[in-house]
N, C-alpha and C positions, 0 to 999 in steps of 0.2 A: 104323681104324674106318670102317665103311661110311657114305658120305654118303647124304642123303635121296634124291636122284635115283637113285643106284645101288641103294638099297634098294627104291625104287619099281619099277625095272626088274626087280629080282630076284623080286618078288612076282608071283603070278599073279592075274589079274582074278577078282573074286568075282561072286556073283549080282547084287549091286547094280550093279557096273560094267557087266555085260552089259545090265541093264535100261536104264541111262542111255544106253548106246550105241544100243540098239535104238529107244528113244523118240526120241532126237534124229535118228537116221537117218530115221525115219518123218516127223518134222516137216520135215526138210530136203527129203525127196522131195515132200511136199505143197506146201511153199513154192516149190520149183523148178517144179513143175507149174503153180502159180498164175502164176509169172513167165513161163513159156513160153507161157502163153495170151495174152500181150500182145506178141507178136513184131512187130518193125518189118518191114514188107514189103520183101523183097529184101535185107535185111541180116542176118537170123538173129540179131538182138539184141533182148532184151526191153525193154519200156518201164519195167517195175517188176521188182524182184528182191528180194523179202522174204527169200530164202534167205541173203543176205549177213548179215543180222542174226542169223538162226537159227544160222549156222555159228560166229559169234563166241560166242554163248551156249553152244553145244555145247562148244567147247574150254575155256571158262571153267568150266563145270560139271564137266569132267573134269580140273581142275587138280590136279597132283601125284598122279595116280592111276597104277596099274600099266600098263605097256605104253603110254606116251604116243604112240608112233608109230601105234597102232591107230586113233585118232580121225581124223587127217588122211587115213589110207588109206581108211577107210569113207566119210568125207566126199567124197573124190575119186571113189570108185566109185559112190556113190549119185547124185552130181550128174551125172557122165558118163552114167550109165544113163538118167536122165531126159532129158538133152539129146539123146542118140542116139535115144531112143524117141519124141521129138517132132519128128523130121524132119531133124535135123542129121546130117552125115557123121560117120564114126567119128573121123577126125582132129580135126574141129571139136569133137566132144564131149570128146575127150581133152584138147585144149588148153584148152577152156573150163573143164573140171573142175580142171585144174591152176591156172588163174587164180583160181578161187574158193577153192581150198585155200591158195594163197600169200597171198591177201588175208586170210583168217581167221587164219593163223599170224602174219602181220606185226602185225595189229591186237591180237591177244591178247598178243603179245610186248611191245608198247608199254604195254598196260594192266597187265601183270604187273609192270613196272618203275616205272611212274609212279603207279599206284593199287593197290599190293600188297594192301591189305586187301580189295578186291573180288575179286581173284584168289584170295587165300587162303580167302575165304568161299565160293568156288565158286558165285558168282552169287546168294548169299543176303544180300547186302549192297548197299544203294543207294549211289550216289555221294553223298558227304557234304561235299565241298568244291568250290567253283567251279573251283579250279585243276585238280582231277581231271576235271571235265567238259571243260575245254579240252584236256587231254591225250587224253581219249577221242575228242573230235572230231578232233584232230590224228592220232591213230592210225588212225581210220577213213579220213581223207583220204589219208594216206600209203600205207596198204595198198591203196586203190583206185588210186592213181597207180602204185604198184609193179606191180600186176597188169594195168594197162591195156594194155601192149605185147602181152601174151599174148592178150588179147581181139582186138586188131587182127589178130594173126597168125591166130587162129581164123576171123575173118571172111574174110580173104584165102584161107586154105586151103579154106574152104567155097565159094569162087567169088564172094564179094562184093567190092566196091571198098574200098580203104583210105581212110577219111575221118576228119577230126578230130571230126566230130559223134559218131561211134561211141565214141571214147575219152572225150569229154566226157560223153556220156550215161551211160557205164559209171561214171565217177567220181562224177557227181552222184547217180545213183540209188542206188549202193551205199553212198556215204557217208551219205546220208539214211537208208537202210535200217538200217545198223549203229547209227547214233545213236538213231533212233526205236525200232526193235525191241529194240535192246540195253538201253536204259534201261527200256523196258516189261518186258523179261524180268527185269532186276535187281529191279524193283519187285515183280513177281509172286513171284519167289524169296524176297524178304524177307518178303512176306505169308505165304507157305506156311511159312516158318521160324517165324513168330510164332504160327501157329495152335495150336501145342502149349500155349501159355500163355493163349490167348484162346479159351475153349471154347464160348462162346455165339455165336449168329449176330449179335446186336446188337453184341457186342464186336468180332467180325471186321469188321463193317461200319464200326464207329467207327474202326478202324485206317485206313481209306481216307478217311473224312469225319469228322474230329474238330473241325470248326469250326461256323460258322453254317450251318444248312440252306439258307438262301437263296443263299449263295455257291456251294454245290455244285450247286444247281438251275440257277443261271445258267451255271456253268462247264461242267457235264456234259450239260445238256439244251438250254438256250436257245442257247448258243453254237453247237453243231453245227446246230441248226435254223436259226439265222441264216445260217450258211454255205450251207445248202441254198437258202434264199430268195435270198440274195445272188447265188449262182452261176446260179440259174435266171433271175433278173430282170435281171442286169447282165452285159454282155459286153465291158466295157472294162477292159483289164488294169490300168491305173493305179489304178482305183477299188478293187481288191481289198486294197490294203495298209492301209487303215483298220481292216480286221479284225484286224490285229496288236494293236490296242489291247485286244481281248478277252483275248489271251494275256498282255499286260503286266499287265492288271488281275488275272487269275487268279494269275500268278506272284508278285504282291505281296501276295496275301491268303491263298493256300492252301499247304499243305505240298507238297513236291516229288512225293510219290507221287500226289497228286490232280492235280497239273499234268500229270504223265505221261499220265493218263487223258484229260485235256482235250486235249492236243496230239495224242494218238493218234486220238481221235474226229474232231477237226476236220481233221486231216491225211487221214484215211481218206475223209471226205466230199469234200475238195478233189481228191484223186487220182481217186476213182471218177467224179466228175462230169466231170473233165477227160478221162478215158479215154472217157466217153460222148459227148464232143464238146460239153459244156455248160460255160458259165462264162467268166470273163474271159480265161482262157488260150486259149480256142478261136479267138481272132482271129489267133494266131501261124500262120506259113505252113504248117507240117506237124506231124504227130502227135508226132514225136520232140521238136521244140522245145516243143510244148505240154506234154507230160508231163514233160520235163526241167525246164522252168521251174517247173511246179507242184511238182515234188519239191524243187527248191531253196527254194521258198516254204515248203513243209512243214518242211524242215530249218531254215529261219530261225526260224519260230515255235517249233519244238522247242527250239532252243538258247536263244532269248530267254526262253521260259517257264521252262526248267530253271535257267538262270543266276540269274534273279530268285528262283525258289523255293528253290534250294539256298542262296543268300545269305541268304534269309529264315530258313531252317532253322538255318543257322550262327549267325545273330544271336540267334535264340531259344534255342539251346543255350548260347550264351555268357551270355545274360542269366540262364538257369536255373542255370548253373554259378556265376555271380557271386552269385546269390541264395543258392544252397546254401552257397557259401563264406562269405558274410556271416552266414548263420544259424549255421554251425559256429563262426565266429569269435565271434559273439555268445554262443553257448552256452558256449564255452571261457572267454570273458571273464567271464561270469556265474559259472561254476564257480570261476575263479581268484579273483574278487572275494570269493566266499563263503569260499573257503579262507583267503585272506589276512585277511579280517575276523574269522574265528573262531580264528586262531592265538593261542597263548598267548604267543608272542614278538611284539615290536613290529617292524613293517616300515616303513621310510621310504625312499622313492625320490626322487632328485633328477635333473634333467636336466643337460646339460653346463654350463649357466650356474649351477647350484646351486639352481635353483628347485624347490620341493617339488611333485611330480606325484602321488605316492601316499603315503598315511599311514593305516595301519589304526587301529582304535579302541584297541588295546593300546598302540601307540606314543603316541597322544594321552594316554592315562592315565599312562604312565610319564613323559612329558616335561612335561605341563601339568596333570595331574590330571583332565582331561576327555576323554571318548571322542570327541573331535572329529577327523573325517577330512578336514577341509578342507585346502586347499593353503597355509595360512599358513606363513610362514618364521620366525615369532617363537617357535617351540616350543623353540629351543635357548638361550633367554635365561637359563634357570635352571641351566645346567651349571657345574660347577667341578671342578678337579682334586681328587685324593684328599686333598691337604693343605689344601683350602679356597680356594686361589687361583683366579682367573679363568682360563678356557681361552682362549688366543689363537685368533684366527680360523683361522690356518694349521694349528693342532693339532686342530681339530674332525675327527672321524673321516671325515665325508663329504668334507671338503676334502682330506684326505690321500689318500682313494680317488680323487678327481678328478685328483690329481697322479700317479696311477698306482700308488699303494702299496696293498698288501693289509693291511688292519687286522684283527687278530685279538684278541678278548677284551681290549679297552681299557676299564679300569674308570674311571668318572667318577661324581662326586656329582651328584645332581639334587635341588635344593631347591624342591619344589613349594609354591607359595603356600598357606598354611593348614595345611600338614603340620607336626607337631611335630618330626620328625627327618628328615634328608635320607636318601634312598634311594641305594643303590649300583646302578648300571646298567652292564652291560658292553656294549660296542659292537663289532660286527664289520662292516666296510665293504668292499665289493668294487666295483672299477670295472666299468662296463658296456662292451661292445665298441662301438667307434666306428661299426661297420656298423649297429648298432641305434639310433644317434642319440647314443651316449655317455651320460654320467651315472654315477650310483653308487647302489647299493642297500645300505642299512644295516639290520642286524638287531639289535634291542635285547632285553636280558633282565634282569629284576630279580634281582640276586644278593645282595640285602641280607642275607637270612637265611643264605644259604650262606656269604657272606664273614664274617658274625658268628660262625658256628659254627667256621669254619676258624681265625679269629683266636683264639678261645678255645682251640681244640685246639693252635694254635701256642704259646700261652702255657703250656699244660700241658707241651708237649714241651720248650720252652725251660727250664722249671723243672727238668726232669730232667737237663739238661746241666750240667756243672761250671760254677759261676759264678765261681770263683776258681782261679787257678793254684796248684799245690802249692809250698810253700817247701822245696825239696830242695837242700841245698848242692851247688854245682857243676853244677846242671842248670837250664836256662831253658826254660819251657814256654809255648806259646800255641796258639790254635785259631781257626778261622773256619768259620762254618756259614751257607750261603745256600740255603734250601729252594727247590725249583722252584715249588711252590705255597705255600700258607700253612703246610703241614706236609709232612714228607718221611720217607723211610725210612732216612736216614743218622743216625748218632749217634756221638759220641765220648765217651770217659770216661777218667779217670785216678784212681788210688788210690795213696796212700802206703803203702809197706811198709818193713821194716827194710832199711837200706842203699840205698834207691832208690825206684823207683816202678813201677807197672804201667800201661801205656798201651794203650788199645783204640780201634780205629776199625772200625765195622761199617756195612754197606750192605745193607738189606733190598730184595729185588727189588720194583720198582715205586715209586710215589710216592702221596702223598695220605694220607687218614686210615687206610686199611687198613695201609699200610706203616708208618705211624707207630705204630699199635697193636702190631704185631709188633716194632718197634724197642724200644718201651718194655718189652715182655715179655722180650726178649732181655737188656736191661740189668738187669732185676730178677733174672733167673736168674743172670747173671754175678755180681751182688753177693752172691748167696746162697752162692757157692762158698767153701769154707774155706781152701783152699791157693792163695793168690794167686800165689805164686812159680812154681807148676807151671802154666805157661800152656797146655801141651798137654793136661794133665789137665783144666784148667778148661774148655777148648773141648769136649773129649769129653763131660764131664758136662753141659754146657749143651745139646749136641746131643741127648743122650739124653733130657733133660727136655723138649725142644721138638719131638721127632720128630712126635708126633701133631698138634700145632698147625701145624707147617709143612706136613705132608701134607694136612691139611684145607684150608689156604689155598692149596695149590699153589704155595708160595713157597720161596725159599732165602735164605740169608744169607751174604755174603762177610765175612770178618773178619780183621783183623790185630791180634794181641795180643802185647805184648812186656814182659818184665821187664828193667829197666835198672839196673845196679849203679852207683850214684853214685860209688863209690870208684875203680873201675878202668875204667868205661865199657863193661863187658861187657853185651852185649845177647842175651838168650835170647828167641826169638820163635817163634810158630806162625802161619802164614799159611794161612787156609782159603779158597783160591781168590781171594784179593784181588790180590796181585801188583803193587800200586802203592805200594810203599814204597821210599825211596831213602836212602842215606847220602851226603851231599854235603860234600866237604871245603872248606876255606877258599878254595882256588883254583878252586872250581866243579866239580871232578872228582866224578862221581857213580857210585855202584854200586848196582844194583837188587837188592833182596831178593826172591828168587823164592818162589813159593807152595810150601807144604809139604804141601798136601792139597786135597781138593775142598771147595766151600762146604758149610756146614751145611745138612742137609736133602736133599742130592743122593743120597748113598749111605751112610746111617748104619751104623755097625758097626765098621769098621777103627779101630784105635787112632790117635790123633793123635800126631804127632811134632813136635819142636821143632828149631830150628837156632840156631847161635851166631855172633855177629859182634862187632865192637868199635867203639865210638864214641870216636875220638881227640879230644883237646882241640881245640876250634874246629870240630869236625864237627857237622853238623845231620842228625838223623833226621827225615825228612819223609814223612808218609803222607797220602794223599788218596783221595777217592771216584772212581768211574769217570766221574761227571759232569764232573770237572775234566779227565780225559783226553779225553773227547768234545769238550769246549770247546777243547782244545789242538789237536785234529786227528784223534784216534781211534786212532792207532797207537802202539806202544811206542817207535818212533823219535822221536816227539814229546816223549818224556820228557827229551831233551837240553836242551829249553828250560828245564826246572826247574833244572838245574844252573847254567846261565848266569844265570838270574834270581836265584839265591841267592848268587852270588859277590859279595862285598863287604858282605853283611848282617852286622850285629853282634849282633842279638838274635833270639829266637824270634818275637817280634811282627813284626819286619821280614821274616823269612823267610816266615811265613804270609801276610802281606800281599803279598809279592812273587809268590807263586804265584797268588793271586787276580787280581793285576794282569795276568796272562797271558791272562785270559778277556776276550774282546771285549765291552764293555758294550752295544754296538749290537745284539748278537744274544742275546736272552735264552736262558738255559740250559734244556734240556728235562729235565734231571735235577738232583737236589740237588748242591750244591757244598760239600764238607767238606774242610778242611785242618787237620792237626795237625802242629806243628813242635816238636822237642825239641833244644836246643842244649847241648852240653857246653862248659863254660867253658874258655877257653884257659889 
């Protein structure tokens, strides 16, 4: 993959690139001519050099453009041409041009690494942090120091003497030029970039002066005028420094872009008056010292003013961001409060100590009968277990959540004062992360009507199950049924026939009322079949009768149906996708009765087949739903537990109970649990 610098080198400059190079080349020539007009007599060194700042702006404006080598080359050629045309020798011009180019490259290198957003914006972004200002000043100083030896060499080659004053003048004037002109250029670039969205003249002016008019009048007009008066009337150098107070005042009250204008105007007045031999710096022994110190003074006020202004801008941005964040948080809090208060479920939030911090009106109604959202902790005084006994403190849902437990659908009674009947409320509590301060959130829901309906449905379902075991000589029969909810899709049945009985266990896909309705329908269709001995034919006829119902419900039924001959223990069975039936001997050895076909409703049509086995004296035929298998572990290998559990049982009741005892009571089953046990007497 081609990297960005490689891609930039591979592209050819466009018309815009050519315009940028030509514009900055013209600016560099003009700035160099201006600087060469202030030559020091006998040293061929200028007192001011605005081209230093222009050259840095040039390279920044061409950041990440095609042919990056083009800009230093044109910069060196244009600078050398001006120096040679204004009286310097060829070698002096070449070396001086090299020094100017090295300085620009070093300074932009520092800026690109320490203030990359300015570099990436190509001069259309102001300095936004005080730290970036210091890096810019450091880059300007380092680049001036790095190029100073070449300037000394140019002076010597031109026939002048080697002096420290020349190097110091070069470093002082160029550092000040880069900082002053560079920040002014960034500000102008940002303003030009903003013009597209600020179409009217007042709006463009407001970008520069967006504060009190009196402040800008004082900073941009009165302060430069005061400099003129001060420099004309006072010629003592120590007295000039009180003028710094004007810049301190401006930096503390105006945005950085306006402070740039202030320092530029004041600095221009100070330099020009000093070049004319007027002002406090004119008492110094020579022109080089006068202008050098004046430029250091200008650099000082520029850095002080910008540091204060940028810090002020940062502070205002931070305040604005905090205000915006507070407004967003307030809006979100208002929205969240509205959502919570209008929820049909109750919400109760406690902190790590168990104190109520949020309670919506629904929770107040459910717990106290009043839509009170206050933080009172007495709202749980009316709770009771489903059997009517008091709830211990440790068993309260929010206490369990504070202890780290996830509470799901815990039903409790709430006896609201004045109500004729208690209501059933289900609680779900979740611990809050400690990083958020800890605590727990509890969601409450009134399930009184739902539980009443399910309880009635469970009563109807229970009435359909056999209430008494059959009295068949030589056979002992028992069953256990534990629905996952109040009703389920499991059912069992037995019917007496000549010489034995017919045993059925079925499991409708799913749970709840829908599964219970299909289970009741399946039982009714089974009871309507005439030939009970023919278990395969009975299942086939049942499937044909229920095909449409099962297809409409998108459900299926697994079923085990067996005819057991009481005289010889012969078992004729058909297993429709159930596969959870065992014959367990007295020693605990178990053999599984495999399925003989698919569940009812999967692929109606093929004839059902039956299989035969034998129940020896003392053996137990046990069949159970897949809810039991899931509770045991979920794999057929877990069925070995059933054989071990039945070893030593003497009755069918003991066998059925032993299977249920394998289910861990601490983990509620997700599916119905049904067990039917048939024992042949020894």
